[in-house]
C-alpha positions in Angstrom: -6.1 -11.6 -104.5 -5.8 -7.9 -104.8 -2.7 -6.5 -106.5 -0.9 -3.9 -104.4 -0.6 -1.6 -107.4 -4.4 -1.7 -107.9 -5.2 -0.6 -104.3 -6.9 2.8 -104.2 -5.7 4.2 -100.8 -8.1 7.2 -101.1 -11.0 4.8 -100.2 -9.4 4.5 -96.8 -9.1 8.2 -96.1 -12.6 8.7 -94.8 -14.8 6.7 -92.4 -18.4 6.7 -91.4 -18.7 3.8 -89.0 -16.4 1.1 -87.8 -18.3 -1.8 -89.5 -18.5 0.0 -92.8 -14.8 0.8 -92.7 -13.8 -2.8 -92.0 -16.1 -3.9 -94.9 -14.2 -1.4 -97.1 -10.9 -2.8 -96.1 -12.0 -6.3 -96.8 -13.4 -5.3 -100.2 -10.4 -3.3 -101.3 -7.8 -5.8 -100.1 -9.9 -8.9 -101.1 -9.7 -10.1 -97.5 -5.9 -9.9 -97.5 -5.5 -7.4 -94.6 -1.8 -7.4 -94.8 -2.1 -5.1 -97.8 -3.2 -2.2 -95.6 0.5 -1.7 -95.1 0.5 0.0 -98.5 -2.1 2.5 -97.3 -0.7 2.8 -93.8 -1.1 6.6 -93.5 -4.8 6.6 -94.4 -5.8 3.5 -92.4 -4.0 4.5 -89.2 -5.4 8.0 -89.4 -9.0 6.8 -89.9 -8.9 4.2 -87.1 -6.8 6.0 -84.4 -6.9 9.5 -85.6 -4.3 12.2 -85.7 -5.9 14.6 -83.3 -8.7 17.2 -83.4 -7.4 20.7 -82.3 -10.9 22.0 -81.6 -11.3 19.4 -78.9 -7.9 18.1 -77.8 -5.5 20.7 -79.1 -2.7 22.0 -76.9 -4.5 25.2 -76.2 -7.7 23.4 -75.3 -5.8 21.1 -72.9 -4.2 24.1 -71.3 -7.7 25.6 -70.9 -9.0 22.5 -69.3 -6.1 22.4 -66.9 -6.5 26.0 -66.0 -10.2 25.6 -65.4 -9.8 22.7 -63.0 -6.6 24.0 -61.2 -7.9 27.6 -60.8 -11.3 26.5 -59.7 -9.9 24.1 -57.0 -7.4 26.7 -55.7 -10.0 29.4 -55.4 -12.5 27.2 -53.7 -9.9 25.8 -51.3 -8.7 29.2 -50.4 -12.2 30.5 -49.9 -13.1 27.4 -47.8 -10.1 27.9 -45.5 -10.9 31.6 -45.1 -14.6 30.9 -44.4 -13.7 28.2 -41.9 -11.3 30.6 -40.1 -14.0 33.2 -40.0 -16.8 31.0 -38.8 -14.6 29.5 -36.0 -14.0 33.0 -34.7 -10.2 32.7 -35.4 -10.0 36.3 -36.5 -6.6 37.6 -37.4 -5.2 40.5 -35.5 -5.4 42.4 -38.7 -9.2 42.1 -39.4 -9.0 44.3 -42.5 -6.5 41.9 -44.1 -8.8 38.9 -43.6 -11.7 40.8 -45.0 -9.6 41.8 -48.0 -8.6 38.1 -48.7 -12.3 37.2 -48.4 -13.3 39.9 -50.9 -10.7 38.8 -53.4 -11.4 35.1 -53.2 -15.2 35.5 -53.0 -15.5 37.7 -56.1 -12.8 35.7 -57.8 -14.7 32.4 -57.2 -17.9 34.0 -58.4 -16.3 35.3 -61.6 -14.6 32.0 -62.2 -17.9 30.1 -62.1 -19.5 32.6 -64.5 -16.6 32.0 -67.0 -16.4 28.3 -66.4 -20.1 27.5 -66.8 -20.3 29.1 -70.3 -17.0 27.4 -71.3 -18.4 24.1 -70.2 -21.7 24.7 -72.0 -19.8 25.3 -75.3 -17.6 22.2 -74.8 -20.6 20.0 -74.1 -22.3 21.2 -77.3 -19.1 20.4 -79.3 -18.8 17.0 -77.7 -22.5 16.2 -78.6 -21.9 17.2 -82.2 -18.8 15.1 -82.8 -19.9 12.1 -80.8 -23.4 11.9 -82.3 -21.8 11.9 -85.8 -19.6 9.1 -84.7 -22.2 7.0 -82.8 -24.9 7.3 -85.5 -22.5 6.5 -88.4 -22.8 9.9 -90.0 -19.1 10.6 -90.2 -16.1 9.6 -88.2 -13.6 11.8 -90.0 -11.1 13.3 -87.5 -12.6 11.1 -84.8 -10.3 8.1 -84.4 -10.7 5.8 -81.4 -8.2 7.8 -79.3 -10.0 11.1 -80.2 -13.4 9.7 -79.3 -12.1 8.5 -75.9 -10.5 11.9 -75.3 -13.7 13.7 -76.1 -15.7 11.7 -73.6 -13.0 12.3 -70.9 -13.1 16.1 -71.6 -16.9 16.1 -71.4 -16.6 14.9 -67.8 -13.5 17.0 -67.0 -15.2 20.3 -67.8 -18.3 19.4 -65.7 -16.3 19.1 -62.5 -15.2 22.7 -61.8 -18.7 24.1 -62.1 -20.0 21.9 -59.3 -18.2 23.7 -56.5 -20.5 26.8 -56.3 -24.0 25.4 -57.0 -23.5 22.8 -54.3 -21.8 25.1 -51.8 -23.6 28.4 -52.2 -22.7 29.4 -48.6 -19.1 29.9 -49.8 -20.1 33.1 -51.7 -22.4 34.5 -49.0 -21.2 37.6 -47.3 -20.8 37.1 -43.6 -18.7 40.1 -42.6 -20.3 43.5 -42.1 -17.1 45.3 -42.8 -17.5 48.0 -45.4 -14.4 47.0 -47.2 -16.2 44.1 -49.0 -19.4 46.0 -49.7 -18.7 45.6 -53.5 -19.8 42.0 -53.1 -23.3 43.0 -52.3 -25.8 42.1 -55.0 -28.9 44.1 -56.0 -30.8 40.8 -56.4 -31.4 38.4 -53.6 -28.7 35.8 -52.9 -31.3 33.0 -53.2 -32.2 34.0 -56.7 -28.6 34.1 -57.8 -28.1 30.6 -56.3 -31.0 29.4 -58.3 -29.6 30.9 -61.5 -26.2 29.3 -60.9 -27.8 25.9 -60.4 -30.0 26.4 -63.5 -26.9 27.0 -65.6 -25.2 23.9 -64.1 -28.4 21.9 -64.8 -28.3 23.0 -68.5 -24.7 21.8 -68.8 -25.7 18.6 -67.0 -28.5 18.0 -69.4 -26.1 18.3 -72.3 -23.6 16.0 -70.5 -26.1 13.1 -70.5 -25.4 12.3 -74.1 -21.5 12.0 -73.8 -22.2 10.0 -70.7 -24.5 7.6 -72.6 -21.9 7.4 -75.4 -19.3 6.4 -72.9 -21.6 3.7 -71.4 -22.4 2.3 -74.9 -18.7 2.1 -75.7 -17.8 0.5 -72.3 -20.7 -1.9 -72.0 -21.8 -2.3 -75.6 -21.1 -5.3 -77.8 -17.5 -5.9 -78.6 -16.8 -5.4 -82.3 -13.4 -7.1 -82.1 -13.3 -10.8 -81.4 -16.1 -13.1 -80.5 -18.9 -14.7 -82.5 -20.8 -11.5 -83.4 -17.8 -9.3 -83.9 -17.1 -7.2 -86.9 -13.5 -8.4 -87.2 -11.6 -11.3 -85.5 -8.9 -10.7 -83.0 -6.3 -12.2 -85.4 -7.3 -9.9 -88.2 -7.3 -6.9 -85.9 -3.8 -7.8 -84.8 -2.7 -7.6 -88.4 -4.0 -4.0 -88.7 -2.5 -3.1 -85.3 0.9 -4.5 -86.4 0.8 -2.0 -89.2 -0.1 1.1 -87.1 1.1 0.6 -83.6 3.8 -2.1 -83.8 6.5 0.3 -82.6 4.3 2.3 -80.3 4.0 1.5 -76.6 0.3 0.5 -76.4 -2.3 1.6 -74.0 -2.5 -1.5 -71.8 -5.6 -3.3 -70.7 -5.0 -2.2 -67.1 -4.8 1.4 -68.2 -8.1 1.1 -70.1 -9.8 -0.5 -67.1 -8.6 2.4 -64.9 -9.8 5.0 -67.5 -13.2 3.3 -67.7 -13.7 2.9 -64.0 -12.9 6.6 -63.2 -15.0 7.8 -66.2 -18.1 5.8 -65.3 -17.8 6.4 -61.5 -17.1 10.1 -62.1 -20.0 10.5 -64.5 -22.4 8.8 -62.1 -21.1 11.0 -59.4 -22.0 14.1 -61.4 -25.4 12.9 -62.5 -26.5 11.6 -59.2 -25.5 14.7 -57.4 -27.3 16.8 -59.9 -30.4 14.7 -59.5 -30.3 14.9 -55.7 -30.1 18.7 -56.0 -33.1 18.7 -58.3 -35.1 16.6 -55.8 -34.1 18.9 -53.0 -35.2 22.0 -54.9 -38.5 20.2 -55.6 -39.0 19.5 -51.9 -38.0 23.1 -51.1 -40.6 24.4 -53.5 -43.5 22.1 -52.9 -43.0 20.9 -49.3 -41.8 23.9 -47.3 -43.4 22.6 -44.1 -41.8 19.2 -44.3 -39.5 18.0 -41.5 -36.7 17.4 -44.0 -36.8 20.9 -45.4 -36.8 22.4 -41.9 -33.8 20.3 -40.9 -31.7 21.2 -43.9 -32.8 24.9 -43.6 -31.6 25.0 -40.0 -28.2 23.6 -41.0 -27.9 26.2 -43.7 -28.9 29.1 -41.5 -26.2 28.3 -39.0 -23.7 29.5 -41.6 -21.5 26.5 -41.5 -23.1 24.0 -43.9 -20.0 24.4 -46.2 -18.2 22.4 -43.5 -20.5 19.5 -43.7 -19.3 16.0 -44.6 -21.0 16.2 -48.0 -19.2 19.4 -48.8 -15.8 18.1 -47.7 -16.4 14.9 -49.7 -17.2 17.1 -52.8 -13.9 19.0 -52.3 -12.0 15.7 -52.2 -13.9 13.8 -54.9 -13.8 16.4 -57.6 -10.0 16.9 -57.8 -9.5 13.1 -57.7 -11.8 12.6 -60.7 -10.3 15.6 -62.5 -6.8 14.3 -62.1 -7.9 10.9 -63.5 -9.5 12.5 -66.5 -6.5 14.7 -67.1 -4.3 11.7 -67.0 -6.6 9.9 -69.4 -6.4 12.8 -71.9 -2.6 13.2 -71.6 -2.0 9.4 -71.9 -4.2 9.0 -75.0 -2.8 12.2 -76.6 0.7 10.8 -76.2 -0.3 7.5 -77.7 -2.1 9.2 -80.6 0.8 11.4 -81.3 3.1 8.4 -81.5 0.8 6.6 -83.8 0.6 9.7 -86.1 4.4 9.9 -86.2 4.8 6.2 -86.9 2.2 6.2 -89.7 3.6 9.3 -91.3 0.7 11.6 -90.4 0.9 15.1 -88.8 -0.3 15.4 -85.2 -2.8 18.2 -85.6 -3.3 18.6 -81.8 0.0 20.4 -81.6 -1.3 23.3 -83.8 -2.5 26.5 -82.2 -5.9 27.7 -83.7 -8.3 30.5 -83.0 -10.5 28.5 -80.6 -7.5 27.3 -78.6 -6.3 30.8 -77.9 -9.9 31.6 -76.7 -9.8 28.6 -74.4 -6.6 29.8 -72.8 -7.7 33.4 -72.3 -11.3 32.8 -71.2 -10.4 32.8 -67.5 -8.4 36.0 -67.6 -11.4 38.0 -66.2 -11.0 36.0 -63.0 -7.5 37.3 -62.5 -8.6 40.8 -63.5 -11.4 40.8 -61.0 -9.2 39.5 -58.2 -6.6 42.2 -59.0 -9.2 45.0 -59.1 -10.9 43.8 -55.9 -7.5 43.7 -54.1 -6.8 47.3 -55.1 -10.4 48.4 -54.2 -10.1 46.7 -50.8 -6.9 48.6 -50.1 -8.6 52.0 -50.5 
């Protein structure tokens, strides 16, 4: 049996893969897993993590919240204004309605431009850290909670950039009033719609890997318990008793809710993107088809943003976003408590350079709205 004084806790500080780490614990403790209590800080940090400020830091979380909240508010305001205009319910003050339309339209357009590049960078970061974890390269700084948070964030950042590519009519100018002439583009509206969807498609292409990583975690072989498991349930309970004995655990029901919303939300994003690609292919190769003519007529009537599919999009995206934000906050709270119990520092509470950028990246949206409001007044 291993002597507690002979245990080298530094061997528990880093981790490549879960099987290798469990093998290291068995080797160092001579299969007496109760001895991990003497290396509590290292073991708990390696298995559950103490946060990754570049992914789930407080500034990043604020950025994700701003992205989803600001996007939904702008799109909702623009939808209501477009609906009022298309139904002929013109205000007695026509100039005021046009001014609101100018502000929200340009604000929504600027928001999408900021959000799509923010999402692109987040997807790249998620791929880098998740691939290192999934392929057993290195899991340092990627405990179980951090990995789940990363997958949730990957989906969370995809949602706000779906509004504009799938509802391009929202940004089309319908009023001939000169007050919103600043919204006119030199290039055709159709080409700009294609560019917006192309950027969304690039983000979607990157999102596929975090989605597959989520599916492998959810439906892959269970490494804890069972005949082919890496560690038995009883042994795992010993390690849990060391790290999370005094921490309110993430319950089985909570995990099921997280998995259901994550999988359904990911499928929603992927299938919608695939459907759009199919439609663009039909539009390009089968211009004379009955399907193309039918959809084109609906778009030309200027009210396709009021279709059932668009309304479903406006309802589904916020619901999925709220579920992922809840997942992130719940896991961050759990991870913070584990860090405090095990004597580690919760690094997610630190403000770093990248987190400040995440918070300020949407400032141009407010600046554009303010400038447009002033311009519309002149």
